[in-house]
C-alpha positions in Angstrom: 117.4 109.9 99.6 115.0 107.2 100.9 115.0 103.8 99.4 111.9 102.3 98.0 110.3 99.5 100.1 110.2 98.8 103.7 113.3 99.5 105.9 114.3 97.1 108.7 112.9 99.6 111.2 109.5 99.7 109.5 109.5 95.9 109.3 110.0 95.7 112.9 107.4 98.2 113.8 104.9 96.5 111.4 105.6 93.2 113.3 104.9 94.9 116.6 101.7 96.2 115.3 100.6 92.8 114.0 101.5 91.1 117.2 99.6 93.7 119.2 96.5 93.2 117.1 96.7 89.5 117.5 97.1 89.8 121.2 94.0 92.1 121.5 91.9 89.8 119.3 93.1 86.6 121.0 91.8 88.1 124.3 88.5 88.7 122.6 88.2 85.0 121.6 88.2 83.9 125.2 84.9 82.8 126.6 83.3 85.0 129.2 84.4 82.5 132.0 88.0 82.4 130.9 88.1 86.3 130.4 86.7 86.7 133.9 89.2 84.3 135.4 92.1 86.2 133.8 90.7 89.5 135.0 90.3 88.0 138.4 93.9 87.0 138.4 95.2 90.5 137.6 92.8 92.1 140.1 94.3 89.8 142.8 97.8 90.9 141.9 96.7 94.6 141.8 95.0 94.2 145.1 98.2 92.9 146.7 100.4 95.7 145.2 98.2 98.6 146.1 95.8 99.8 148.8 92.7 99.7 146.8 90.8 101.6 149.4 92.4 104.8 148.2 91.9 106.8 145.0 93.0 106.4 142.2 93.7 102.8 142.9 90.0 102.0 143.8 88.9 103.5 140.4 91.6 101.5 138.5 90.7 98.2 140.4 87.0 98.7 139.8 87.6 99.4 136.1 90.6 97.2 135.4 89.1 95.7 132.1 88.4 99.3 130.7 91.9 100.4 131.9 93.4 97.4 130.0 91.5 98.3 126.9 92.7 101.8 127.0 96.3 100.7 127.6 96.3 98.1 124.8 95.2 100.6 122.4 97.5 103.2 123.6 100.3 100.9 122.7 98.8 100.2 119.3 98.2 103.9 118.7 101.9 104.6 119.6 103.1 101.7 117.3 101.0 102.8 114.3 102.1 106.4 114.8 105.8 105.4 114.9 105.3 103.4 111.8 103.4 106.2 110.1 106.2 108.6 110.9 108.4 107.1 108.3 105.8 107.3 105.5 106.1 110.1 102.9 102.5 111.3 103.1 101.5 114.5 104.9 101.8 114.4 108.7 98.1 114.9 109.3 97.1 112.0 107.0 99.6 109.8 108.8 97.9 110.3 112.0 94.3 110.0 110.6 95.3 106.7 108.9 96.8 105.4 112.1 93.8 106.4 114.2 91.3 104.9 111.5 93.3 101.6 111.6 93.1 101.6 115.4 89.4 102.2 115.4 88.9 99.5 112.8 90.7 97.1 115.0 88.6 98.1 118.0 85.3 97.7 116.0 86.5 94.2 114.8 87.5 93.4 118.5 84.0 94.2 119.8 82.4 92.3 116.8 84.5 89.2 117.8 83.1 89.4 121.3 79.6 89.3 120.0 80.4 85.9 118.6 81.9 84.5 121.7 79.9 82.7 124.4 79.6 84.8 127.6 80.9 87.9 126.0 79.2 91.1 124.7 80.6 93.8 122.4 80.1 97.3 123.5 80.2 100.6 121.5 81.6 102.4 124.6 84.6 100.1 124.4 85.3 101.2 120.9 85.3 104.8 122.3 87.7 103.8 125.1 89.9 102.1 122.6 89.9 105.1 120.4 90.8 107.4 123.3 93.8 105.1 124.1 94.9 105.1 120.5 94.7 108.9 120.3 96.8 109.2 123.5 99.4 106.8 122.1 99.4 108.7 118.8 99.8 112.1 120.5 102.7 110.8 122.7 104.6 109.7 119.7 103.9 113.0 117.9 105.2 114.9 120.8 108.4 112.8 120.9 109.0 113.2 117.3 108.4 116.9 117.6 110.9 117.2 120.4 113.5 115.1 118.5 113.1 117.4 115.5 113.4 120.4 117.6 116.6 119.3 119.3 118.1 118.2 115.8 117.6 121.8 114.6 119.7 123.1 117.5 
């Protein structure tokens, strides 16, 4: 029998979700110059680690900001899916609610960028973010499915 209210695990996951959202939005609050400098810093590290003249490293290097968007939201999708797994609603609705939350965070993220000097919000970034969130959600769903499968055996 489950207790009412949040468990410690749910509280920890909710804190991770909140911290991830704050991290995402804090990056959007940086001016275009500051954001460009941060991207340049990570591009330099990436260039030192990999031979960027070869695929897929060249693609990743040229699209580092888009890859970062995707990765941030994959993490957020995984976190929300893990949190939703402990809810009592139907499984499908848990996934839909988690993805809706992630897309809302992405839309607000792009809206923030419209208000910051030197930045621009882009609808394509919301799509990239949603794809990342979907991947994170599916990864958690697969892990949960595997755990349940092995528990039955």
